[in-house]
Structures are given as structure tokens and as C-alpha cells.
ChimeraX commands (.cxc) that place a marker at each C-alpha (Angstrom):
marker #1 position 234.19,-128.80,-128.39 radius 0.5
marker #1 position 233.68,-128.52,-124.65 radius 0.5
marker #1 position 231.65,-131.72,-124.64 radius 0.5
marker #1 position 231.42,-133.29,-121.22 radius 0.5
marker #1 position 233.23,-130.43,-119.46 radius 0.5
marker #1 position 232.31,-130.43,-115.78 radius 0.5
marker #1 position 232.21,-126.62,-115.93 radius 0.5
marker #1 position 228.88,-126.89,-117.77 radius 0.5
marker #1 position 227.32,-129.23,-115.21 radius 0.5
marker #1 position 225.54,-126.50,-113.17 radius 0.5
marker #1 position 224.13,-124.91,-116.34 radius 0.5
marker #1 position 222.92,-128.25,-117.71 radius 0.5
marker #1 position 221.41,-129.31,-114.38 radius 0.5
marker #1 position 219.61,-126.01,-113.74 radius 0.5
marker #1 position 218.37,-125.60,-117.32 radius 0.5
marker #1 position 217.07,-129.19,-117.32 radius 0.5
marker #1 position 215.34,-128.58,-113.99 radius 0.5
marker #1 position 213.67,-125.45,-115.36 radius 0.5
marker #1 position 212.32,-127.28,-118.45 radius 0.5
marker #1 position 211.14,-130.25,-116.40 radius 0.5
marker #1 position 209.26,-127.95,-114.01 radius 0.5
marker #1 position 207.79,-125.72,-116.72 radius 0.5
marker #1 position 206.62,-128.69,-118.84 radius 0.5
marker #1 position 206.19,-131.55,-116.36 radius 0.5
marker #1 position 205.85,-135.15,-117.44 radius 0.5
marker #1 position 203.87,-136.13,-114.36 radius 0.5
marker #1 position 204.18,-136.08,-110.61 radius 0.5
marker #1 position 207.71,-136.23,-109.24 radius 0.5
marker #1 position 208.99,-139.70,-108.36 radius 0.5
marker #1 position 207.06,-141.25,-111.26 radius 0.5
marker #1 position 208.45,-142.99,-114.33 radius 0.5
marker #1 position 206.80,-140.40,-116.60 radius 0.5
marker #1 position 208.51,-137.57,-114.76 radius 0.5
marker #1 position 211.88,-139.32,-115.06 radius 0.5
marker #1 position 211.45,-140.02,-118.78 radius 0.5
marker #1 position 210.48,-136.41,-119.48 radius 0.5
marker #1 position 213.44,-135.16,-117.46 radius 0.5
marker #1 position 215.83,-137.45,-119.37 radius 0.5
marker #1 position 214.60,-136.03,-122.66 radius 0.5
marker #1 position 214.96,-132.49,-121.35 radius 0.5
marker #1 position 218.51,-133.25,-120.15 radius 0.5
marker #1 position 219.54,-134.65,-123.53 radius 0.5
marker #1 position 218.18,-131.60,-125.36 radius 0.5
marker #1 position 219.79,-129.21,-122.87 radius 0.5
marker #1 position 223.12,-131.04,-123.11 radius 0.5
marker #1 position 223.20,-130.70,-126.90 radius 0.5
marker #1 position 222.16,-127.05,-126.65 radius 0.5
marker #1 position 224.82,-126.32,-124.00 radius 0.5
marker #1 position 227.56,-127.96,-126.04 radius 0.5
marker #1 position 226.50,-125.92,-129.07 radius 0.5
marker #1 position 226.31,-122.71,-127.04 radius 0.5
marker #1 position 229.67,-123.22,-125.29 radius 0.5
marker #1 position 231.75,-125.15,-127.84 radius 0.5
marker #1 position 235.19,-124.85,-126.22 radius 0.5
marker #1 position 236.69,-125.51,-122.82 radius 0.5
marker #1 position 237.34,-121.76,-122.50 radius 0.5
marker #1 position 233.67,-120.96,-123.19 radius 0.5
marker #1 position 232.61,-123.48,-120.55 radius 0.5
marker #1 position 235.07,-122.06,-118.02 radius 0.5
marker #1 position 233.95,-118.46,-118.69 radius 0.5
marker #1 position 230.27,-119.22,-118.17 radius 0.5
marker #1 position 231.17,-120.98,-114.93 radius 0.5
marker #1 position 232.90,-117.78,-113.77 radius 0.5
marker #1 position 230.46,-115.17,-115.10 radius 0.5
marker #1 position 227.24,-117.13,-114.73 radius 0.5
marker #1 position 224.67,-117.78,-117.47 radius 0.5
marker #1 position 222.15,-115.05,-116.60 radius 0.5
marker #1 position 219.28,-116.80,-114.88 radius 0.5
marker #1 position 215.69,-117.72,-115.63 radius 0.5
marker #1 position 213.83,-114.42,-115.17 radius 0.5
marker #1 position 212.76,-113.92,-118.80 radius 0.5
marker #1 position 211.96,-117.62,-119.22 radius 0.5
marker #1 position 209.83,-117.56,-116.06 radius 0.5
marker #1 position 207.93,-114.55,-117.36 radius 0.5
marker #1 position 207.41,-116.03,-120.85 radius 0.5
marker #1 position 206.22,-119.38,-119.48 radius 0.5
marker #1 position 204.14,-117.87,-116.69 radius 0.5
marker #1 position 206.09,-119.82,-114.10 radius 0.5
marker #1 position 207.53,-116.99,-112.02 radius 0.5
marker #1 position 208.27,-118.02,-108.43 radius 0.5
marker #1 position 206.39,-116.30,-105.60 radius 0.5
marker #1 position 209.75,-115.23,-104.17 radius 0.5
marker #1 position 212.80,-115.64,-106.38 radius 0.5
marker #1 position 215.04,-114.94,-103.38 radius 0.5
marker #1 position 213.47,-117.65,-101.26 radius 0.5
marker #1 position 215.59,-120.49,-99.99 radius 0.5
marker #1 position 215.74,-123.24,-102.58 radius 0.5
marker #1 position 215.32,-120.91,-105.57 radius 0.5
marker #1 position 219.04,-120.19,-106.06 radius 0.5
marker #1 position 219.29,-122.80,-108.82 radius 0.5
marker #1 position 217.46,-120.37,-111.10 radius 0.5
marker #1 position 220.61,-118.23,-111.37 radius 0.5
marker #1 position 222.31,-121.10,-113.23 radius 0.5
marker #1 position 219.62,-121.38,-115.90 radius 0.5
marker #1 position 220.83,-120.27,-119.33 radius 0.5
marker #1 position 218.09,-118.60,-121.35 radius 0.5
marker #1 position 219.68,-119.36,-124.72 radius 0.5
marker #1 position 220.37,-122.99,-123.83 radius 0.5
marker #1 position 216.76,-123.51,-122.71 radius 0.5
marker #1 position 215.42,-121.82,-125.84 radius 0.5
marker #1 position 217.61,-123.97,-128.09 radius 0.5
marker #1 position 216.66,-127.09,-126.15 radius 0.5
marker #1 position 212.99,-126.23,-126.68 radius 0.5
marker #1 position 213.64,-125.95,-130.41 radius 0.5
marker #1 position 215.33,-129.36,-130.43 radius 0.5
marker #1 position 212.56,-131.01,-128.44 radius 0.5
marker #1 position 209.84,-129.69,-130.75 radius 0.5
marker #1 position 211.59,-130.33,-134.06 radius 0.5
marker #1 position 213.06,-133.81,-134.74 radius 0.5
marker #1 position 214.93,-132.66,-137.86 radius 0.5
marker #1 position 216.57,-129.82,-135.98 radius 0.5
marker #1 position 217.41,-132.18,-133.11 radius 0.5
marker #1 position 219.20,-134.49,-135.53 radius 0.5
marker #1 position 221.06,-131.52,-137.02 radius 0.5
marker #1 position 222.12,-130.40,-133.55 radius 0.5
marker #1 position 223.38,-133.82,-132.47 radius 0.5
marker #1 position 225.24,-134.27,-135.76 radius 0.5
marker #1 position 226.91,-130.87,-135.27 radius 0.5
marker #1 position 228.02,-131.81,-131.77 radius 0.5
marker #1 position 229.42,-135.14,-132.97 radius 0.5
marker #1 position 231.23,-133.48,-135.89 radius 0.5
marker #1 position 232.88,-130.96,-133.56 radius 0.5
marker #1 position 234.20,-133.51,-131.07 radius 0.5
marker #1 position 237.93,-134.22,-131.32 radius 0.5
marker #1 position 238.87,-137.44,-133.08 radius 0.5
marker #1 position 239.36,-140.20,-130.50 radius 0.5
marker #1 position 242.91,-141.37,-129.94 radius 0.5
marker #1 position 243.95,-145.01,-130.25 radius 0.5
marker #1 position 243.52,-145.79,-126.54 radius 0.5
marker #1 position 240.55,-147.96,-125.57 radius 0.5
marker #1 position 237.58,-145.90,-124.39 radius 0.5
marker #1 position 234.08,-146.67,-123.17 radius 0.5
marker #1 position 231.83,-147.22,-126.18 radius 0.5
marker #1 position 229.49,-144.38,-125.22 radius 0.5
marker #1 position 232.27,-141.81,-125.47 radius 0.5
marker #1 position 233.33,-142.63,-129.00 radius 0.5
marker #1 position 232.01,-140.19,-131.58 radius 0.5
marker #1 position 230.27,-143.06,-133.37 radius 0.5
marker #1 position 228.44,-143.93,-130.16 radius 0.5
marker #1 position 227.30,-140.40,-129.34 radius 0.5
marker #1 position 223.96,-140.77,-131.11 radius 0.5
marker #1 position 222.95,-143.52,-128.70 radius 0.5
marker #1 position 223.57,-141.13,-125.80 radius 0.5
marker #1 position 220.83,-138.92,-127.23 radius 0.5
marker #1 position 218.40,-141.69,-128.22 radius 0.5
marker #1 position 215.50,-140.33,-126.17 radius 0.5
marker #1 position 215.88,-136.96,-127.87 radius 0.5
marker #1 position 216.30,-138.34,-131.39 radius 0.5
marker #1 position 214.15,-141.49,-131.33 radius 0.5
marker #1 position 211.66,-141.33,-128.46 radius 0.5
marker #1 position 209.54,-144.44,-128.09 radius 0.5
marker #1 position 205.85,-144.41,-127.17 radius 0.5
marker #1 position 206.53,-144.17,-123.43 radius 0.5
marker #1 position 208.90,-141.26,-124.00 radius 0.5
marker #1 position 206.34,-139.44,-126.16 radius 0.5
marker #1 position 203.55,-139.95,-123.65 radius 0.5
marker #1 position 205.74,-138.76,-120.78 radius 0.5
marker #1 position 206.86,-135.67,-122.72 radius 0.5
marker #1 position 203.51,-134.64,-124.19 radius 0.5
marker #1 position 203.91,-131.13,-122.76 radius 0.5
marker #1 position 207.70,-130.99,-123.16 radius 0.5
marker #1 position 207.54,-131.67,-126.90 radius 0.5
marker #1 position 204.36,-129.75,-127.76 radius 0.5
marker #1 position 205.33,-127.11,-130.37 radius 0.5
marker #1 position 202.57,-124.67,-129.43 radius 0.5
marker #1 position 203.40,-124.78,-125.72 radius 0.5
marker #1 position 207.13,-124.46,-126.40 radius 0.5
marker #1 position 206.77,-121.64,-128.92 radius 0.5
marker #1 position 207.19,-118.67,-126.50 radius 0.5
marker #1 position 210.46,-120.17,-125.25 radius 0.5
marker #1 position 211.74,-121.58,-128.54 radius 0.5
marker #1 position 211.09,-118.31,-130.38 radius 0.5
marker #1 position 213.42,-116.35,-128.08 radius 0.5
marker #1 position 216.61,-117.57,-129.74 radius 0.5
marker #1 position 215.52,-119.87,-132.59 radius 0.5
marker #1 position 216.97,-117.66,-135.33 radius 0.5
marker #1 position 220.45,-117.90,-133.82 radius 0.5
marker #1 position 220.23,-121.69,-133.60 radius 0.5
marker #1 position 219.02,-122.00,-137.19 radius 0.5
marker #1 position 221.90,-119.80,-138.32 radius 0.5
marker #1 position 224.44,-121.74,-136.25 radius 0.5
marker #1 position 223.29,-125.07,-137.67 radius 0.5
marker #1 position 222.91,-123.76,-141.20 radius 0.5
marker #1 position 219.28,-124.84,-141.04 radius 0.5
marker #1 position 217.75,-121.58,-142.20 radius 0.5
marker #1 position 219.00,-122.28,-145.70 radius 0.5
marker #1 position 217.87,-125.91,-145.82 radius 0.5
marker #1 position 214.12,-125.52,-145.60 radius 0.5
marker #1 position 213.83,-125.90,-141.82 radius 0.5
marker #1 position 211.04,-123.49,-140.99 radius 0.5
marker #1 position 210.10,-122.14,-137.56 radius 0.5
marker #1 position 207.86,-124.36,-135.48 radius 0.5
marker #1 position 204.33,-124.71,-136.76 radius 0.5
marker #1 position 205.14,-123.41,-140.25 radius 0.5
marker #1 position 205.23,-125.44,-143.44 radius 0.5
marker #1 position 208.67,-126.60,-144.51 radius 0.5
marker #1 position 210.01,-125.96,-147.96 radius 0.5
marker #1 position 209.58,-128.96,-150.23 radius 0.5
marker link #1:1,2 radius 0.2
marker link #1:2,3 radius 0.2
marker link #1:3,4 radius 0.2
marker link #1:4,5 radius 0.2
marker link #1:5,6 radius 0.2
marker link #1:6,7 radius 0.2
marker link #1:7,8 radius 0.2
marker link #1:8,9 radius 0.2
marker link #1:9,10 radius 0.2
marker link #1:10,11 radius 0.2
marker link #1:11,12 radius 0.2
marker link #1:12,13 radius 0.2
marker link #1:13,14 radius 0.2
marker link #1:14,15 radius 0.2
marker link #1:15,16 radius 0.2
marker link #1:16,17 radius 0.2
marker link #1:17,18 radius 0.2
marker link #1:18,19 radius 0.2
marker link #1:19,20 radius 0.2
marker link #1:20,21 radius 0.2
marker link #1:21,22 radius 0.2
marker link #1:22,23 radius 0.2
marker link #1:23,24 radius 0.2
marker link #1:24,25 radius 0.2
marker link #1:25,26 radius 0.2
marker link #1:26,27 radius 0.2
marker link #1:27,28 radius 0.2
marker link #1:28,29 radius 0.2
marker link #1:29,30 radius 0.2
marker link #1:30,31 radius 0.2
marker link #1:31,32 radius 0.2
marker link #1:32,33 radius 0.2
marker link #1:33,34 radius 0.2
marker link #1:34,35 radius 0.2
marker link #1:35,36 radius 0.2
marker link #1:36,37 radius 0.2
marker link #1:37,38 radius 0.2
marker link #1:38,39 radius 0.2
marker link #1:39,40 radius 0.2
marker link #1:40,41 radius 0.2
marker link #1:41,42 radius 0.2
marker link #1:42,43 radius 0.2
marker link #1:43,44 radius 0.2
marker link #1:44,45 radius 0.2
marker link #1:45,46 radius 0.2
marker link #1:46,47 radius 0.2
marker link #1:47,48 radius 0.2
marker link #1:48,49 radius 0.2
marker link #1:49,50 radius 0.2
marker link #1:50,51 radius 0.2
marker link #1:51,52 radius 0.2
marker link #1:52,53 radius 0.2
marker link #1:53,54 radius 0.2
marker link #1:54,55 radius 0.2
marker link #1:55,56 radius 0.2
marker link #1:56,57 radius 0.2
marker link #1:57,58 radius 0.2
marker link #1:58,59 radius 0.2
marker link #1:59,60 radius 0.2
marker link #1:60,61 radius 0.2
marker link #1:61,62 radius 0.2
marker link #1:62,63 radius 0.2
marker link #1:63,64 radius 0.2
marker link #1:64,65 radius 0.2
marker link #1:65,66 radius 0.2
marker link #1:66,67 radius 0.2
marker link #1:67,68 radius 0.2
marker link #1:68,69 radius 0.2
marker link #1:69,70 radius 0.2
marker link #1:70,71 radius 0.2
marker link #1:71,72 radius 0.2
marker link #1:72,73 radius 0.2
marker link #1:73,74 radius 0.2
marker link #1:74,75 radius 0.2
marker link #1:75,76 radius 0.2
marker link #1:76,77 radius 0.2
marker link #1:77,78 radius 0.2
marker link #1:78,79 radius 0.2
marker link #1:79,80 radius 0.2
marker link #1:80,81 radius 0.2
marker link #1:81,82 radius 0.2
marker link #1:82,83 radius 0.2
marker link #1:83,84 radius 0.2
marker link #1:84,85 radius 0.2
marker link #1:85,86 radius 0.2
marker link #1:86,87 radius 0.2
marker link #1:87,88 radius 0.2
marker link #1:88,89 radius 0.2
marker link #1:89,90 radius 0.2
marker link #1:90,91 radius 0.2
marker link #1:91,92 radius 0.2
marker link #1:92,93 radius 0.2
marker link #1:93,94 radius 0.2
marker link #1:94,95 radius 0.2
marker link #1:95,96 radius 0.2
marker link #1:96,97 radius 0.2
marker link #1:97,98 radius 0.2
marker link #1:98,99 radius 0.2
marker link #1:99,100 radius 0.2
marker link #1:100,101 radius 0.2
marker link #1:101,102 radius 0.2
marker link #1:102,103 radius 0.2
marker link #1:103,104 radius 0.2
marker link #1:104,105 radius 0.2
marker link #1:105,106 radius 0.2
marker link #1:106,107 radius 0.2
marker link #1:107,108 radius 0.2
marker link #1:108,109 radius 0.2
marker link #1:109,110 radius 0.2
marker link #1:110,111 radius 0.2
marker link #1:111,112 radius 0.2
marker link #1:112,113 radius 0.2
marker link #1:113,114 radius 0.2
marker link #1:114,115 radius 0.2
marker link #1:115,116 radius 0.2
marker link #1:116,117 radius 0.2
marker link #1:117,118 radius 0.2
marker link #1:118,119 radius 0.2
marker link #1:119,120 radius 0.2
marker link #1:120,121 radius 0.2
marker link #1:121,122 radius 0.2
marker link #1:122,123 radius 0.2
marker link #1:123,124 radius 0.2
marker link #1:124,125 radius 0.2
marker link #1:125,126 radius 0.2
marker link #1:126,127 radius 0.2
marker link #1:127,128 radius 0.2
marker link #1:128,129 radius 0.2
marker link #1:129,130 radius 0.2
marker link #1:130,131 radius 0.2
marker link #1:131,132 radius 0.2
marker link #1:132,133 radius 0.2
marker link #1:133,134 radius 0.2
marker link #1:134,135 radius 0.2
marker link #1:135,136 radius 0.2
marker link #1:136,137 radius 0.2
marker link #1:137,138 radius 0.2
marker link #1:138,139 radius 0.2
marker link #1:139,140 radius 0.2
marker link #1:140,141 radius 0.2
marker link #1:141,142 radius 0.2
marker link #1:142,143 radius 0.2
marker link #1:143,144 radius 0.2
marker link #1:144,145 radius 0.2
marker link #1:145,146 radius 0.2
marker link #1:146,147 radius 0.2
marker link #1:147,148 radius 0.2
marker link #1:148,149 radius 0.2
marker link #1:149,150 radius 0.2
marker link #1:150,151 radius 0.2
marker link #1:151,152 radius 0.2
marker link #1:152,153 radius 0.2
marker link #1:153,154 radius 0.2
marker link #1:154,155 radius 0.2
marker link #1:155,156 radius 0.2
marker link #1:156,157 radius 0.2
marker link #1:157,158 radius 0.2
marker link #1:158,159 radius 0.2
marker link #1:159,160 radius 0.2
marker link #1:160,161 radius 0.2
marker link #1:161,162 radius 0.2
marker link #1:162,163 radius 0.2
marker link #1:163,164 radius 0.2
marker link #1:164,165 radius 0.2
marker link #1:165,166 radius 0.2
marker link #1:166,167 radius 0.2
marker link #1:167,168 radius 0.2
marker link #1:168,169 radius 0.2
marker link #1:169,170 radius 0.2
marker link #1:170,171 radius 0.2
marker link #1:171,172 radius 0.2
marker link #1:172,173 radius 0.2
marker link #1:173,174 radius 0.2
marker link #1:174,175 radius 0.2
marker link #1:175,176 radius 0.2
marker link #1:176,177 radius 0.2
marker link #1:177,178 radius 0.2
marker link #1:178,179 radius 0.2
marker link #1:179,180 radius 0.2
marker link #1:180,181 radius 0.2
marker link #1:181,182 radius 0.2
marker link #1:182,183 radius 0.2
marker link #1:183,184 radius 0.2
marker link #1:184,185 radius 0.2
marker link #1:185,186 radius 0.2
marker link #1:186,187 radius 0.2
marker link #1:187,188 radius 0.2
marker link #1:188,189 radius 0.2
marker link #1:189,190 radius 0.2
marker link #1:190,191 radius 0.2
marker link #1:191,192 radius 0.2
marker link #1:192,193 radius 0.2
marker link #1:193,194 radius 0.2
marker link #1:194,195 radius 0.2
marker link #1:195,196 radius 0.2
marker link #1:196,197 radius 0.2
marker link #1:197,198 radius 0.2
view
């Protein structure tokens, strides 16, 4: 598992920025904006680790690039006036699949839990040396608390970011692949907005 590989940092940062801009939690420099962005970052991090599970995968995407935000911009109706303008270069580091998977995780708590559990299960077993508590596999769930167990402030801040209907055009792009990867398509996890199997 690539986990906290620094090679994924540009992809995680750009994909988080895209989600936070497309589904804002409030004006920038507000607590609501920060809380929404934290939730987006946690979902994007899980999605990126699932998408690029090894150090080699992370290194290859850093070399080849993830593809950019063009299709996402079109689907969300957030196309920039000039994609080549100064300050728009970050869009080239947005990963369409990562953003789509993150949207699925944000809109579906059961799928989010499945994704985090898959990431934790794939991490190498810690060695016997002392490590910071947050980096132990047992402590990984707390790193994704805002994704898995948002409190009232988190929910209010991310009203747009977690709204299934608003996320649907983005989540639908690559949901089937995520469900297959997590084995969720066979466990009654239905697409957003549909009844789940009892």
C-alpha cells in the first residue's frame, strides 16, 4: 500500500482543491470552509490510496500525471473561463477517478467505512519500533474521523459536499469500479439514491 507516499501529495492536494471549489462549504477563510475541505481531503486520501496501492503506482502517476479535471469540470459545470490562465495549472494534477471515488465515499457512509477498512487492511504490519499513534494501523480510523463520523458542524459545513444528488454526476463516473474493487457490489451496497438490499 502506497499509503502516505509523498508522490501522491500533488494528486491529493489538487483533487481536494477541486472538490472543495466545486462543492464549497462557505466563503474561504471561514471555519465551515475548512471543515468541508478537511472532509474532502480525507475522502480523497482514501480514494488515492485505493487507486494507487503501491509505491510504484504512486511513482508512476507522479511521472505520467493523473489526467486533469476537464471531464469533471464539464460534468459539474465548473469549467474555468481560461484553463490556461495563470493559477489554473493545479487542474492538471486532478485525478478524475480519485475525485469520483471520493464523491462516492462522501455520499455513502457504508462505502466510506468499507474504503477505510480496505486501506487499513492493506497497510504493512507495523514493526516493533515505537511509532506515533496516528500511524499505527489501529489508529488509522481516527485519521479519517471527519469522513467516517462527521459531527453536526462537519455535516453543516459539508451540506453540498455530501449531498448525494449533487454528487451523482461525479460519483457515477467511476462508481462501478470502486464497488467492484471493494467487493461492495455483491454485499447489497446500491448506487447512490437507490434502495439497498435488505
